C-alpha positions in Angstrom: 23.8 0.6 6.9 20.4 0.4 5.3 20.3 -0.3 1.6 18.7 2.5 -0.5 17.3 0.1 -3.2 16.5 -3.5 -3.7 13.8 -6.0 -4.7 11.1 -6.7 -2.2 8.6 -9.5 -2.5 5.2 -9.9 -0.8 2.2 -12.2 -1.6 4.1 -13.7 -4.6 4.6 -10.3 -6.3 7.8 -8.2 -6.3 9.0 -4.7 -7.0 12.2 -2.7 -6.9 12.2 -0.1 -4.2 14.3 3.0 -4.3 14.6 5.3 -1.3 16.1 8.6 -0.6 19.3 9.0 1.4 19.0 8.0 5.1 15.9 5.9 4.9 13.8 5.5 8.0 12.8 1.8 7.2 14.8 -1.1 5.9 13.8 -3.3 3.0 12.5 -6.0 5.3 10.3 -3.5 7.1 8.9 -2.1 3.8 8.1 -5.7 2.8 6.2 -6.2 6.0 4.1 -3.1 5.3 2.9 -4.4 1.9 -0.8 -5.4 1.8 -2.7 -7.6 -0.6 -5.5 -6.5 -2.8 -8.6 -8.6 -3.0 -7.5 -9.6 -6.6 -4.3 -11.0 -5.2 -1.9 -8.3 -6.3 0.4 -6.7 -3.8 0.2 -3.1 -2.8 3.7 -1.9 -1.9 4.8 1.3 -0.2 4.5 4.1 -2.7 1.8 2.4 -4.8 -1.5 4.2 -5.5 -4.6 2.8 -3.8 -8.3 2.9 -4.5 -10.9 2.7 -1.7 -13.9 0.5 -2.6 -17.1 0.1 -0.7 -18.7 -3.3 -0.6 -21.3 -3.9 2.1 -21.1 -7.7 1.5 -17.4 -7.9 2.4 -15.5 -6.7 5.4 -12.0 -7.0 4.0 -9.8 -4.2 5.2 -8.6 -2.6 8.3 -8.5 1.1 8.0 -7.1 2.6 11.2 -7.2 -0.9 12.8 -11.0 -1.0 12.5 -12.7 -3.4 10.1 -15.3 -1.9 7.8 -17.3 -2.6 4.7 -14.5 -1.2 2.5 -11.3 -2.4 1.1 -8.2 -1.0 -0.5 -7.6 -2.0 -4.1 -4.7 -1.8 -6.4 -4.5 -0.1 -9.8 -5.3 -3.4 -11.6 -8.8 -3.3 -10.1 -9.9 0.1 -11.2 -11.1 1.3 -14.5 -9.7 4.9 -14.2 -6.9 6.7 -12.5 -9.5 9.2 -11.4 -10.4 6.6 -8.7 -7.0 6.9 -6.9 -7.7 7.7 -3.3 -4.2 8.0 -2.0 -0.8 6.4 -1.8 0.2 3.5 0.4 2.9 5.0 2.7 4.8 4.0 5.8 3.3 5.1 9.0 5.2 6.3 12.0 4.2 3.1 13.9 5.9 0.9 11.3 2.6 -0.1 9.6 1.4 1.1 6.2 -1.2 3.8 5.9 -3.0 5.7 3.2 -1.6 9.2 2.5 -4.2 11.4 0.8 -3.4 13.0 -2.5 -3.2 16.7 -2.6 -6.2 18.4 -4.3 -5.2 20.2 -7.5 
């Protein structure tokens, strides 16, 4: 049986994950879906992300295609207004950005 909560660690950072009943992914899979921000912080499933454009750096894969943008963590932004989405599990077992609903 898959645990519903536990500590996961990626890139030297850790968080406690809590999932709803009957989770689709185990804690090991959620750890594998974490990505690293350019500042070194980890972006875990459920964390807000900010999309940055930087033509001098090709640092992120969005949809498996490299581009002049990167996903950043909340430590790298000066405002929560910059949140572009939430890092969520994809059906393929990889992380993806889920858009925030417009209010």
